N, C-alpha and C positions, 0 to 999 in steps of 0.2 A: 381207382379209389380216390375219393374226394374227402379232404379234410377241411372242416368249416369251424372257424373259431369266432365266437360272439363274446363281445365284452359290453356289459351294460352297466350303466351308472358308475363310471370311473370317478373315483374321488382322489383329488391330489394329495389329501391328507391320509390316504389308506396306507397301511403298513404293507411292506414287501416281504413276504414270507417270514423267515427267521433271520433277516439281515438287520445288523445294528450299526449305529454311529455314536459319535460322542458330541454332546452339547457343549456350550460355553463354559459350563462348570465341571467339565470332564466326566459327566455322568453318562453312562450308557443308555441310549434311547433307540427305540425302533426306528428304521430307516423308512421314510415315506416316499411315495412316488415323486412328490414335488421336490424333496431333497435329492433324490437320485437323478432327476432331470437337471436341476441347478448344478449339481457336481459334474455331470457330463458336459453341460454347456461350458462350465468354467474350464474344464480340461481342454475342450476344443478351442476356446478363444486363447488360452495361453500358449497353445502350440502354433497358432496362426501369427505370422509376422506383422500383419496388418493391424493387429489389436495390442501391440506392444504398449502403447500409451494409453490404453483403455482405462487403466486404474487411475491415471492422472486426470483424464477426461471426466471420469465419474466423480472424482474428488472436487474438480473444478465446478462441475454442475451442482454438487451437494453444497459447496461453499456459497455459490451464487444464489441458490435457493434459500439458504439460511440467511444470507445478507438481505435478500428481498423481504423475507418475513420480519427480520429485525427492523429494517427501515420502515415498513408498514406500522409496526408496533410503536416505534418512536414517534412517527408522525401523529399517530392517534394520541399518544401520551402528551404531545406538544400542544394539541388543540383542545383536549377535553379540560373542563374547568377542574381546578384544584382548590381545596379549602386549606388556607394557612392555619396552623394551630400553634398554641403556646407550648411550652415545655411540658404541660400537663395533659396535652391533647384537647384543650378547649379551643373551639374556633375562634379566629381573630380575623377581623376584617371581612370584606367581601371575597367571594370565589374569584380566582383568577386563572390564567393559563400558565402553563410551565414556560412556554415561550416568552410571555411578558415579563416573568420573574427573571429569567436569564438575561433578557435584554436590560432590565433595571440594573441587575448586578454588574453586568459588563460596562454599562455607561458609568456607573458609580466608580468602578475600578479604573477605568480610563481617565476619569476626571481628578482623581486623587493625586495631589502633588507627590512625587517620589523624591526622597532625598538623593542628591547627587553624591556618589562615592568617590568621584574624581573631579578634578578641576575642569574637566571638558564638559561636564553637565552643570547648569546652574541649579541652585538648591530647589527652586520652585517649578520645575517642569514635571509634566505628567508623563504617563508611559507612551502616549502617542507621540509627543514632542521628542521624547528621548529616542524612540524608534525611528522617527523621521530624520533626526540629526544624525544617528549612526548610519542609516541607509544612504543619505545624501553624501556624507563624508566618504563613505566606501566607494560610491559611484565616482566621485570626483578624484579620489586617489587612484582608482583603476584607470580612468581616462587619462589623467596627468601621466601615469606611469607608461601607458600605451604611447602617448605623444612623445614623452621623452625618449622612449626606445626608438621610435621612428626617426627622431631628430638625430639621435646618437648613431643610428645606422647611416643616415645621410652624411654626417661628418666623418665617419670611418671611411666611407666610399670616396669621398672627396679627398681625404688625406692619402688614401692609397693611390688614387689616381695622380695626384700631385707628386707623390714619392716615385711613382712609376715613371712620370715625366722627367723628374730631376735626375733619376738614375740613368734613363735613356740618354738624356742630354750629356751626362758626365761621361758615359761610356763613348758616346759619339765624339766628344772633345778629346777624350784620351786616345782613341784610335786615330783621329785626324792629326795628331802631332807627329 
């Protein structure tokens, strides 16, 4: 006896008999061949130890893809001309790019003198000058502290050596009497 099974025109969206599942809204919907395959593959992958971090890998790939798309959109936005408008939406001036506007605002912000809130910053220094002064002071203090620690270690070593020498000499003289 020979049994022959022929399947024609398999559609991944075809319903499987009277089997049902639930969608994201908790509504009962017919189970399709595609959903059954996906469920079975997911079961197999979660049982296999080599796919323990599959969820994290997929999440990382998704984040990387979103990041690439956002970067592309931002680059396009920075390069496309933008028309500045007044508070009523009327065009003002010539079209410019977002990149140029950001550069103008940054340059303006860096050039504005900032009031010094302490005696360590003169009244008429800008943000860049204050930043540089803080960074230079920090580096000098760090290097000075390291140099002081090195010298302190040398002094402690010299004092210990001299103390050991004096103690040894005193012991030698005490025994020799």
